[in-house]
N, C-alpha and C positions, 0 to 999 in steps of 0.2 A: 417377473417373468416366469419364475418357477411355478407360481399358482396357475398360470395359463397352460403350462406344460402338463401339470397334474390333471387339470380339467380335461385337456385333450386326451390324455391316456385313459381317464375314467370313461369318457364318451366312447372311445375305441373299444375298451373292455366290455362295455354294455352291448355294443353292436356285435362284437365277437360272440358273446353269449347268446344273443338273440338269433343270429344267423347260423350258429353251429348247434342249435338245440337238438337233442336226441328225438324230439317229437317229429322231426323230418322223416325219419324212417325207423322201422322196427325190423329186425332180421333174426332169423333162426338158421343156423348152419349145421349140416350133418356131414361129418367126414367119414369116408368109407375107404377101406384098404384097397390099394391098387393091386390087381392080379388075383382078385377073389372070384373070377369067372373061370369057366373051363378053358383050358389051354387052347382049344380049337376055336374059341369065340374071338371075334375081332375086338381090338382095343377100344373101338368106338361104342361098345356097349358096356364097358367096365366103368361104372360110376366111381369117381374119386371124391366128389363133393356135391352136395345139393343144398340149396338155400331158398328160403322164401323171404322176400323183403316187401314190407308195406310202404308204398309211396303215399304218405299222408298228404292230403290236399289234392291228390290226383285220383284218389279212390281206386287205386290199382295195387294188386299183389303181383310181384314179379317172382315167378318160380324159375330157378336157374339150375341146370344140371351140368356139371363139369365132368368130362370123360377122359379116359387115359389116352385116347387117340382121336384124330379128326374124323368127323362123320363125312362120308362121301356125299357129293352133291346128288348122285343118283345111285343109291345102294343096289346091290344085285338082287336083293329080296326084301321081304318085309322087315321093318325095324320100327320100334316105337319107344318113346320116352314118356313116362307118365307119373306125375305125382298123384297119389291117392289120398283123398281127404276124408277124414272121419269127423263129422260134426256131432256135437252133443245131442243126445236124444234120438239120433238116427241109427240105421243099421251100420254095422262096422264097414268102413270103407264105402260110404254112401255116394261119393262123387269121385270120378276119375277125370283128370285132365290129360289129354293124349296129344302128342305130336307124333305123327307116323308117316312113314313112306309106305304107300299101299296102292292097290288097285282093287276093283271089284272081283277080280279073279282070286285074290288072296283074302280079302275081307268083304263079304257082300254088303256091309254097311258103309264101305268106303265111297267117297264121291265118285261121280262118273269120269270116264276118260282113262288114258294110260296111267301108269304108276306115277304118283306125285306125292308131295308133302302136303299134309293137311292137319288141322287141329280138330279135336272133337271133345265135347263134354259128355262123359259117360255117366248115366244116372243109375242108381241102384235098381230102379224100376223104370222101364220106358226105353224108347229108342234114343240112340246117341244124337246129339245136336252137332252137326258138322259146322266147321269154321266159326265156332262160338267165341274164339278169342284170337288175338294176334300172337305171332310167335316168330322167332329167329332160330335158324340152325346155321351156326357160323363156326367152322373149324371144330374144336372139341367142346363147344358150348351150345347148349340148347336153352333158350329163354322163352317163357310164356308170360304174356301180359293179360292178367285176368281181373275182371271187375268182380268184387266179392259177392255181389248179388247173384252171380251165376250159381253159387252154392249156398244161398240163404243168408248171406251177410253176417256170419256168426262173429261174436266177440272173441272167440277162441276156437281152435280146432286142433286135432292131431293129424299128422301127415307123414308120409314116407315117399320116396321116389323109387321108381323101377325102370328097367330097360328090358326090352323083349326082342327076340329074333323070331318069335312065333306069335300070332294073334292070341289073345287071352281065350278066345272061343275054342281053341284047340285043347284047352285043359292043361297045357304045359305050364310049368311055373315060370315066373320072371327069370330072365337071364342074370340080372343083378338087382339087389335091393339095397337101399340105404335109408335107415340103418338096416343091418342084416337081419335083425329081429326087432319086434316091437315098433313103436311109433315115436315121433318127436312132437312136442307140444309147441304151439304158436299162439300167443295172445296179442291181440291188436290193441 
């Protein structure tokens, strides 16, 4: 009987290894200090953590930004959350993924209608691509579900996350950056 018990445990151990393989996802996490934005800025633009996770088998990268406070369903003005991606061989920061609350009154490249949430792929050269990827804004979490071919399907890239209370076109710096300087590297 003990031989059958050992065989059963061996089979269970093999299944556990197969189903818990690290090939299921790769993740890079950036931790950012809470309270490193101006005192007058709302907590929902203070990045406390950003991460990118590759969902292997789904061919999806999930960019997630955790904030110090819940994002309002309808903010009183422009707000954006955007990972910036730097691919090998391209210009620095050659792709931007943006989830933003905007209207054409605040950002001419925003989609039509009253103020709303939308996603946009910002290219180093060329017009933004609106609604290029799915996203969620839920409480203090912003998630972006991105097919890697949107930015060239690189095997590795550098990235950072930012939040903004003003469109980048105004020339004002991001409200918060994670990391505060430099880039984080992600290898698929």
